[in-house]
Steps between C-alpha positions, in 0.01 A plus 500: 500500500782747426260721295291558822808612683600720210170680497501529885855666479375756245186582694696549834773707331261743328191517726645394849262410782128553432451734798144580404406122555671494829274776623221237501678176567829427677832408328550118497814551712303675769274186507807280531616715796170464680504123465856479627431738789209295609711181495787671670280611797390139535840331482742763635405547855741618770449203732596250232855353504752591238479147351118512491517842335725366228284195431176712496675756269560216244143378533351846473711583201381181331136579577543855384656407160219236445229746572656755263605267219202262459275785373771598250496140364129526456505841337759397249266240361178714488596847393569629153866563386439871490378513861794270600739766354329763711523277818864424436588858460372578851794293641758695303647830628719640228321827439451562876871428559629732226267779602599488871869491408485790258311709765834500686637726227226753572474787754476280814752221452512414871123459535478308173768257600336441838201342323713232344766409760474386859818673626501835680542764240532817712876467545577404140697729270351570163750251367378250745142565396583447133682175589198379696269563196734314270527201745122484540464514119730205449370275782132571433542440137600147588223460763219696326563412134741225428396251770127530424579452134719196573235335721236578247696310227554223751158456636262726313252735684511285817884536492504880494225513771692256715828690462324831595359323800831380605662844448223660701549257792865580513424865511267456785645233723852421360675711762765407751319650794389331822146470364577358156844338518344145538153550362618673187795273437334300230364800327848664489672182375235428239532853366873450471445186300228657272734795413826297463480448116312827421764717694786354287307528178446865590873566535563339158216712351633815659853436358361428152266800528807717567671370189202604287481829675851589393570764769528230778755220567374156408812295602537695826143424586551136456843494679362711799207261541738198520740676728266682745160339501582257779612783721149622531299382807236368270568195298329653202494886515876534457479365135282762335649784718867395423410476131355847492798635703736367248296613193499868640849496648362548848532359845166417649401362837717587803403593852134604569267575778174325553323706783747473784673199367831548303588243231852476373401400157775396243588730222417362150710600217814689448388833350376834629314553823384839365181379317326774310146555387634426145590150631146438608382590150750281336410209739134541394587513131696174544203349663274594220747336260480181720122522468526524129729198490240298695229592252712395202576160669131441582407608151745248354376227720130573410589508132655160521209366705240631244687378186 
């Protein structure tokens, strides 16, 4: 069903989220969050032991994914291809990602970047704000576009829905805090597994996009990903971020502040720390080229399928 995914990518890129519809019905991810919150309240109680929390975390995650994915299996068999294109586009976030990142080049860069990163932005220099935007672009291109596309190709509409459910679970309970360390363990590990191949594909795609862009460094993007990706605290995020750092001749990552918690993050890349607004624009242009590459590949697969 590559033609379904191709159509979904085009609709998402040019129209974004149908906000008018969401005035009347909630976004599917909001529904996922409500289901998971209900299960979490049942299975993650303070008086439970750590071992019991971990076991219940696995059970609740399984129930949650079943509740979310089974309707997707049914929908795939009953709705028209056109409607399936619309439904699949809801689980992609290319347009939203690009718009939010480009907003950082506007009049309120600090306020704009605060909407897309979890770190404290008050103490960031303007260079730090620009780096944060580029890091978010690279990482979320993997999580919000490449991974959903990958899992749609692997498992159809249920595949993209299941991936989004896993990603939502990780963002809600996949934290190493006292409350979620054990209960959210399965969600965090499953998200790592789900993003393992897409993150590495994203790094390759960014390097190739840099080659076609011409103003960036394809080979450096590839080399920096190989050299620095494993230094990131995440097993996956370092790949697209390091590739983008190499492509733009930047150093990304480094120390950051999350509330009152300081994180000594590793530096990724060997270029400049002084990221400019022009670097953000170049990064977005590379991502657009990557989007175009995906369309060409899907178009070629669809052509072969039809003929």
